[in-house]
PALUM-232700 format. One line per 3 residues: number of its first residue (from 1); their letters; for each residue x, y, z of N, C-alpha, C. Coordinates in pm, whole numbers, plus 50000, padded with zeros to 5 digits. Layout:
<nodes>
NUM> A> X,Y,Z,X,Y,Z,X,Y,Z ~ ...;
</nodes>
This chain:
<nodes>
1> MDL> 90146,54835,10376,90004,54783,10379,90023,54667,10483 ~ 89919,54625,10537,89888,54516,10615,89876,54392,10544 ~ 89973,54306,10582,89971,54169,10500,89864,54098,10493;
4> NLS> 89764,54129,10604,89647,54038,10596,89540,54110,10525 ~ 89565,54219,10459,89439,54283,10401,89464,54236,10228 ~ 89355,54196,10180,89327,54157,10048,89377,54246,09963;
7> AED> 89389,54230,09832,89396,54357,09721,89292,54384,09711 ~ 89152,54326,09705,89035,54376,09703,88995,54475,09809 ~ 89044,54447,09929,88996,54532,10046,89108,54650,10047;
10> AER> 89231,54641,09984,89306,54756,09984,89252,54846,09878 ~ 89171,54801,09788,89122,54898,09656,88991,54965,09737 ~ 88936,54898,09818,88807,54942,09876,88850,55045,09973;
13> LDT> 88948,55036,10055,89003,55122,10135,89041,55259,10088 ~ 89102,55254,09966,89157,55352,09889,89042,55445,09824 ~ 88927,55370,09795,88821,55429,09750,88745,55512,09874;
16> LLR> 88749,55452,09958,88680,55509,10089,88763,55625,10132 ~ 88893,55634,10125,88970,55750,10158,88957,55859,10068 ~ 88939,55832,09931,88917,55923,09839,88786,55995,09842;
19> VIE> 88676,55913,09896,88547,55960,09920,88546,56035,10034 ~ 88609,56015,10153,88621,56107,10270,88688,56231,10233 ~ 88798,56215,10150,88869,56358,10122,88752,56451,10027;
22> ELD> 88670,56378,09929,88585,56456,09870,88472,56501,09944 ~ 88390,56426,10031,88278,56440,10105,88313,56549,10219 ~ 88424,56506,10290,88454,56569,10420,88584,56650,10419;
25> PDA> 88611,56742,10356,88746,56796,10360,88788,56858,10464 ~ 88681,56890,10574,88717,56951,10699,88724,56837,10812 ~ 88722,56701,10770,88740,56587,10856,88858,56603,10948;
28> ELP> 88830,56567,11074,88943,56555,11159,88998,56414,11164 ~ 89122,56423,11086,89182,56273,11070,89304,56300,11126 ~ 89339,56213,11219,89463,56233,11310,89583,56193,11293;
31> GGE> 89583,56096,11156,89693,56036,11102,89708,55880,11167 ~ 89799,55817,11082,89798,55668,11124,89879,55642,11246 ~ 89830,55525,11332,89896,55466,11432,90039,55401,11387;
34> SPE> 90102,55404,11487,90245,55322,11456,90213,55183,11493 ~ 90306,55082,11454,90304,54950,11480,90301,54920,11625 ~ 90379,55001,11700,90419,54987,11837,90265,55005,11904;
37> TLE> 90189,55110,11860,90064,55145,11926,89955,55022,11909 ~ 89955,54993,11780,89870,54874,11745,89902,54746,11803 ~ 90020,54726,11826,90075,54619,11907,90016,54613,12054;
40> QVE> 90015,54732,12098,89972,54751,12244,89826,54746,12248 ~ 89745,54784,12123,89611,54766,12139,89573,54627,12118 ~ 89636,54532,12056,89627,54411,12046,89645,54322,12174;
43> RKL> 89753,54377,12261,89776,54310,12387,89651,54341,12465 ~ 89600,54459,12478,89488,54482,12563,89355,54415,12530 ~ 89351,54400,12379,89245,54310,12330,89235,54159,12349;
46> DRP> 89364,54123,12370,89397,53995,12363,89343,53910,12228 ~ 89343,53981,12127,89336,53933,11993,89403,54021,11904 ~ 89423,53961,11781,89459,54060,11654,89343,54169,11637;
49> IPA> 89371,54291,11585,89279,54387,11558,89235,54312,11425 ~ 89099,54339,11387,89053,54268,11258,89112,54350,11143 ~ 89165,54250,11035,89250,54300,10927,89206,54465,10866;
52> QLR> 89071,54472,10852,89018,54574,10790,89050,54711,10867 ~ 88994,54699,10997,89026,54804,11109,89168,54842,11143 ~ 89252,54733,11128,89381,54762,11159,89453,54830,11037;
55> EWM> 89403,54841,10924,89462,54898,10810,89415,55038,10800 ~ 89273,55048,10868,89220,55195,10879,89284,55256,11000 ~ 89325,55193,11112,89402,55259,11213,89527,55302,11170;
58> RTV> 89611,55221,11090,89734,55232,11051,89742,55356,10939 ~ 89623,55364,10869,89626,55471,10750,89568,55599,10813 ~ 89451,55604,10860,89386,55706,10910,89393,55743,11067;
61> GGG> 89414,55654,11128,89442,55665,11287,89292,55672,11359 ~ 89311,55659,11493,89210,55671,11562,89169,55799,11610 ~ 89025,55820,11669,89000,55966,11693,88939,56060,11558;
64> AVL> 88917,55973,11446,88867,56063,11323,88718,56097,11371 ~ 88689,56227,11324,88563,56256,11319,88483,56312,11189 ~ 88404,56230,11120,88359,56252,10995,88217,56288,10991;
67> VGG> 88196,56321,10863,88046,56330,10829,87958,56421,10937 ~ 88043,56551,10976,87973,56621,11083,87947,56566,11197 ~ 88038,56462,11243,88031,56397,11374,87928,56275,11372;
70> NLR> 87878,56245,11265,87793,56109,11232,87870,56001,11253 ~ 87994,56010,11237,88086,55878,11258,88214,55930,11324 ~ 88248,55888,11470,88338,55897,11527,88426,55771,11536;
73> TYP> 88554,55766,11530,88620,55624,11560,88692,55660,11676 ~ 88729,55564,11761,88785,55560,11882,88933,55599,11873 ~ 89004,55662,11947,89156,55678,11961,89204,55542,12003;
76> AIK> 89336,55509,11967,89377,55375,11990,89395,55325,12135 ~ 89458,55438,12196,89486,55424,12333,89489,55549,12431 ~ 89481,55533,12554,89481,55664,12624,89605,55746,12612;
79> APR> 89561,55872,12596,89680,55964,12567,89647,56103,12627 ~ 89727,56188,12684,89689,56317,12737,89611,56391,12640 ~ 89512,56472,12711,89405,56558,12640,89356,56482,12511;
82> VPG> 89348,56337,12526,89274,56258,12402,89158,56199,12486 ~ 89017,56253,12451,88917,56190,12533,88885,56038,12467 ~ 88824,55964,12560,88783,55838,12518,88661,55814,12488;
85> PYL> 88598,55706,12449,88669,55579,12491,88772,55536,12386 ~ 88850,55445,12431,88961,55402,12336,88953,55272,12285 ~ 88995,55246,12162,88992,55108,12118,89035,55008,12193;
88> ATA> 89132,55013,12252,89210,54910,12340,89119,54867,12468 ~ 89035,54959,12521,88962,54935,12641,88809,54969,12628 ~ 88763,55010,12518,88621,55053,12498,88540,54954,12557;
91> RNA> 88536,54823,12518,88454,54730,12561,88435,54721,12710 ~ 88526,54734,12797,88543,54716,12941,88461,54828,12995 ~ 88518,54956,12935,88447,55092,12970,88304,55092,12950;
94> LRS> 88261,55044,12842,88121,55037,12826,88036,54947,12905 ~ 88098,54844,12920,88037,54720,13018,88038,54798,13157 ~ 88126,54876,13197,88115,54917,13343,88002,55020,13333;
97> REW> 87946,55080,13231,87844,55155,13222,87708,55083,13214 ~ 87701,54950,13211,87600,54850,13205,87562,54849,13050 ~ 87644,54878,12959,87618,54847,12822,87634,54693,12802;
100> FVP> 87568,54615,12747,87611,54464,12719,87687,54463,12597 ~ 87811,54482,12620,87888,54444,12487,87963,54321,12509 ~ 87929,54222,12408,87994,54094,12440,88141,54071,12404;
103> EEV> 88192,53959,12453,88322,53939,12446,88370,53930,12283 ~ 88290,53884,12218,88313,53875,12068,88335,54008,12000 ~ 88287,54118,12071,88273,54265,11980,88408,54346,12001;
106> VPF> 88450,54392,11928,88566,54512,11930,88498,54650,11882 ~ 88451,54701,12006,88390,54840,11951,88502,54940,11911 ~ 88462,55014,11790,88565,55113,11729,88513,55248,11705;
109> GSD> 88384,55278,11743,88336,55418,11707,88185,55437,11761 ~ 88155,55537,11717,88011,55562,11757,87932,55661,11657 ~ 87791,55679,11667,87741,55782,11570,87705,55906,11660;
112> AGG> 87626,56008,11598,87604,56118,11658,87513,56112,11788 ~ 87435,55991,11793,87361,55987,11900,87428,55911,12006 ~ 87559,55869,11996,87617,55797,12104,87621,55645,12101;
115> DVF> 87544,55586,12010,87546,55430,11987,87669,55374,11907 ~ 87694,55266,11970,87837,55221,11952,87860,55126,11833 ~ 87948,55150,11731,87983,55037,11635,88091,54942,11681;
118> GIW> 88061,54806,11645,88171,54720,11690,88189,54602,11565 ~ 88306,54576,11566,88316,54436,11489,88301,54312,11568 ~ 88239,54222,11496,88223,54087,11564,88365,54038,11532;
121> SPV> 88453,53989,11630,88566,53917,11603,88629,53847,11714 ~ 88557,53718,11731,88586,53632,11847,88724,53600,11869 ~ 88783,53588,11978,88924,53536,11987,88958,53427,11892;
124> GGG> 88896,53342,11898,88920,53218,11815,88885,53200,11660 ~ 88819,53329,11635,88780,53342,11486,88651,53277,11462 ~ 88646,53218,11335,88528,53135,11305,88395,53209,11286;
127> ARP> 88380,53335,11267,88267,53396,11261,88282,53535,11161 ~ 88162,53574,11099,88187,53660,11009,88203,53791,11073 ~ 88289,53889,11011,88322,54012,11074,88217,54125,11051;
130> LVV> 88087,54099,11104,87964,54190,11099,88006,54319,11187 ~ 87947,54421,11125,87947,54533,11197,87819,54563,11274 ~ 87821,54584,11396,87715,54587,11482,87695,54711,11535;
133> LIG> 87569,54763,11537,87516,54886,11615,87465,54836,11742 ~ 87524,54905,11861,87476,54848,11987,87429,54969,12068 ~ 87293,54960,12097,87241,55074,12162,87270,55048,12329;
136> AGD> 87218,55150,12412,87270,55131,12559,87180,55014,12622 ~ 87060,54983,12598,86980,54870,12643,86997,54867,12789 ~ 86992,54774,12857,87006,54750,12992,87097,54674,13067;
139> GAE> 87179,54644,12986,87295,54550,13041,87274,54390,13041 ~ 87147,54352,12968,87124,54229,12952,87140,54176,12809 ~ 87201,54056,12800,87222,53985,12671,87104,53937,12565;
142> DVP> 86982,53938,12648,86870,53882,12587,86769,53998,12536 ~ 86820,54119,12590,86739,54234,12561,86756,54285,12420 ~ 86669,54321,12309,86700,54376,12192,86757,54512,12197;
145> SCA> 86883,54515,12166,86962,54654,12176,87071,54668,12071 ~ 87041,54575,11959,87159,54560,11865,87090,54561,11721 ~ 87178,54610,11613,87132,54584,11483,87273,54565,11415;
148> VVG> 87250,54486,11299,87351,54443,11207,87350,54562,11086 ~ 87485,54630,11091,87474,54724,10987,87578,54736,10870 ~ 87646,54610,10880,87749,54589,10778,87795,54450,10786;
151> EDL> 87820,54383,10640,87892,54245,10616,88022,54255,10677 ~ 88092,54381,10671,88238,54380,10737,88239,54536,10724 ~ 88371,54600,10783,88385,54728,10802,88369,54816,10676;
154> YAF> 88459,54772,10567,88442,54852,10461,88311,54864,10395 ~ 88229,54762,10404,88101,54778,10343,88008,54874,10433 ~ 88038,54858,10586,87953,54961,10634,87990,55084,10614;
157> LSG> 88120,55129,10612,88162,55264,10586,88118,55309,10452 ~ 88095,55201,10347,88074,55259,10224,87901,55311,10213 ~ 87833,55209,10289,87687,55253,10293,87658,55359,10383;
160> WLA> 87748,55389,10507,87718,55504,10589,87753,55627,10523 ~ 87881,55634,10449,87919,55765,10362,87823,55764,10262 ~ 87768,55666,10194,87696,55695,10065,87571,55766,10111;
163> HYV> 87516,55743,10240,87389,55811,10295,87439,55948,10339 ~ 87556,55975,10378,87571,56106,10450,87618,56197,10336 ~ 87603,56180,10220,87610,56275,10103,87502,56376,10142;
166> YAA> 87404,56354,10189,87328,56461,10238,87368,56585,10304 ~ 87476,56556,10366,87544,56678,10423,87621,56750,10355 ~ 87640,56714,10226,87751,56785,10144,87668,56866,10035;
169> DED> 87744,56932,09950,87686,57013,09834,87669,56931,09704 ~ 87586,56982,09638,87552,56889,09519,87657,56846,09432 ~ 87772,56921,09406,87862,56873,09337,87959,56738,09416;
172> QAE> 87966,56781,09535,88031,56673,09638,87971,56537,09614 ~ 87835,56549,09640,87733,56437,09636,87749,56358,09512 ~ 87747,56402,09411,87741,56334,09265,87877,56273,09278;
175> DVQ> 88003,56353,09300,88128,56288,09292,88135,56162,09392 ~ 88084,56172,09496,88091,56069,09601,88026,55952,09556 ~ 87888,55977,09498,87823,55870,09457,87866,55802,09350;
178> DAL> 87916,55874,09263,87997,55795,09147,88101,55719,09176 ~ 88182,55776,09289,88301,55703,09327,88282,55568,09390 ~ 88162,55565,09482,88140,55468,09545,88084,55335,09451;
181> GLP> 88008,55404,09341,87937,55338,09248,87782,55301,09315 ~ 87745,55395,09362,87605,55394,09416,87499,55373,09296 ~ 87397,55269,09307,87301,55265,09205,87234,55390,09173;
184> LDL> 87158,55427,09065,87099,55538,09025,86985,55556,09123 ~ 86911,55456,09169,86811,55468,09239,86799,55516,09384 ~ 86954,55499,09394,86988,55551,09546,87049,55703,09551;
187> QGI> 87084,55732,09416,87157,55875,09404,87046,55980,09402 ~ 87083,56106,09430,86993,56209,09455,87085,56344,09517 ~ 87005,56452,09495,87060,56574,09558,87040,56556,09719;
190> PDE> 87135,56628,09786,87131,56619,09924,86980,56653,09978 ~ 86901,56752,09943,86770,56788,09987,86691,56683,09978 ~ 86690,56603,09862,86601,56497,09833,86636,56370,09930;
193> IAR> 86766,56361,09966,86801,56254,10054,86755,56276,10169 ~ 86766,56400,10210,86744,56432,10373,86598,56433,10400 ~ 86503,56439,10279,86353,56450,10330,86324,56281,10340;
196> SAG> 86409,56193,10326,86358,56048,10338,86482,55981,10385 ~ 86536,56046,10490,86671,56005,10532,86678,55856,10608 ~ 86585,55823,10685,86576,55696,10733,86559,55579,10608;
199> VHL> 86494,55604,10550,86463,55492,10423,86600,55502,10345 ~ 86669,55608,10328,86794,55613,10237,86900,55539,10302 ~ 86909,55574,10441,87004,55514,10507,87000,55346,10505;
202> QAC> 86892,55299,10525,86859,55170,10541,86894,55108,10377 ~ 86834,55177,10293,86867,55116,10141,87011,55123,10104 ~ 87103,55228,10152,87227,55238,10131,87296,55106,10215;
205> LRW> 87269,55093,10332,87337,54977,10414,87320,54845,10361 ~ 87189,54831,10304,87157,54703,10223,87235,54694,10095 ~ 87256,54796,10027,87335,54797,09890,87456,54768,09918;
208> ASP> 87527,54820,10027,87658,54806,10071,87712,54649,10118 ~ 87613,54580,10167,87616,54450,10227,87524,54340,10160 ~ 87563,54324,10023,87480,54230,09951,87459,54093,10012;
211> TLP> 87571,54031,10084,87568,53922,10142,87471,53914,10283 ~ 87426,54020,10303,87301,54004,10438,87186,54057,10364 ~ 87108,53991,10298,86985,54029,10224,86875,54060,10320;
214> DLL> 86890,53981,10442,86793,54037,10554,86880,54146,10635 ~ 86944,54221,10604,87011,54314,10709,86921,54371,10795 ~ 86942,54378,10911,86848,54389,11028,86868,54519,11095;
217> YDP> 86848,54638,11026,86851,54772,11085,86728,54862,11027 ~ 86651,54911,11108,86572,55023,11070,86575,55150,11168 ~ 86643,55252,11102,86667,55371,11201,86534,55431,11241;
220> DKG> 86431,55418,11196,86306,55470,11233,86254,55362,11364 ~ 86300,55228,11380,86232,55144,11476,86321,55116,11567 ~ 86443,55168,11584,86535,55117,11674,86628,54998,11649;
223> WPL> 86667,54913,11768,86742,54805,11750,86655,54657,11773 ~ 86663,54595,11673,86554,54476,11692,86626,54348,11743 ~ 86763,54338,11749,86812,54201,11808,86905,54202,11937;
226> SVE> 86878,54107,11989,86966,54079,12121,87088,54031,12065 ~ 87188,54038,12169,87332,53985,12153,87298,53838,12098 ~ 87227,53768,12143,87220,53631,12115,87198,53608,11955;
229> DVR> 87092,53700,11919,87078,53709,11783,87167,53731,11688 ~ 87274,53827,11718,87385,53876,11649,87478,53748,11639 ~ 87487,53680,11756,87584,53581,11766,87537,53473,11664;
232> AIA> 87422,53440,11666,87390,53338,11553,87389,53372,11443 ~ 87370,53497,11388,87393,53544,11264,87530,53538,11236 ~ 87631,53563,11298,87779,53571,11285,87835,53459,11270;
235> EAP> 87743,53358,11332,87833,53211,11336,87775,53132,11240 ~ 87669,53170,11188,87607,53100,11078,87670,53070,10950 ~ 87660,52981,10872,87749,52957,10753,87690,53067,10650;
238> PDW> 87765,53134,10592,87736,53224,10508,87626,53176,10375 ~ 87547,53240,10351,87451,53175,10225,87484,53271,10114 ~ 87562,53214,10049,87604,53284,09919,87645,53173,09809;
</nodes>
């Protein structure tokens, strides 16, 4: 276990792993990364891997494909016959394609549409480890192309998986919802959830990140924040 991972976070990760096994038994889980590989990633990033992400990589590994491809995590480093982007170099690779991925962000995966998820993790610390969704934008810092989707990695994963029960059968959905502790007003059978998918996704993400009462993401309206906006949210004192 990662010495930097709290007991609470270790329990949260254990719940997520059980949920993935139940929800997505055919998920492509590559297996955990070695300490040597993770150290190589950190040298490339020039900072520690955020603790929750490090334990995810150590346990699950990079390159996981979950919930029908609606969540893909990056492989750790470049390897033969393993397509990128890679955790160690994703930010630079994306920036070379004119995505504005700020220095503070460690990109770790994408959704089915190719938009990128990253953890806000400045080299010097001092900011909340928000999970940010970054659209392609036009390469400019002040153009709205971002959304906040989680107060931290495990909150984001809880909300994301709670929503994507709509890709499961009824029995799986019920078990996953119970395991996550999803409120009754957000529970339902897959067909019901699919009919209001955008609203349900937003509600699940808000439920999973209660310290972000103004969670700024609307899947029907796109990405309302600029990088400067996200920076201000991440660096503001928490209001709890």
